[in-house]
C-alpha angles and dihedrals in degrees: 000000000000113000090231091056091051091049090048091051090048090049091053092048090048092048091053093048092048091048091055094046093047088060089070090067108018113021093176091054090048091053090049091050091052096045092045091054093047093049090048094050094047089051090051090050093048095048106034105012095228097159093257090178086082091055093048090048090055092048090049091051089051090051092050090054090047093051090052089051091048093051091049093051098039 
């Protein structure tokens, strides 16, 4: 796997994790982070057809991990 692809995947997981954890202190910002990511990925899909559903899935996995962490620390 290309190192840049691995970094991109890691960034999506991290963004999801951060989005979930930000919800603890700023729910509106968290919602904006989520919506901004989705809009960006859908725009990429419509213009360059880069299978953005994979990116969205990676972000949602990160969010799931973040939610579990948030539940454990709350």
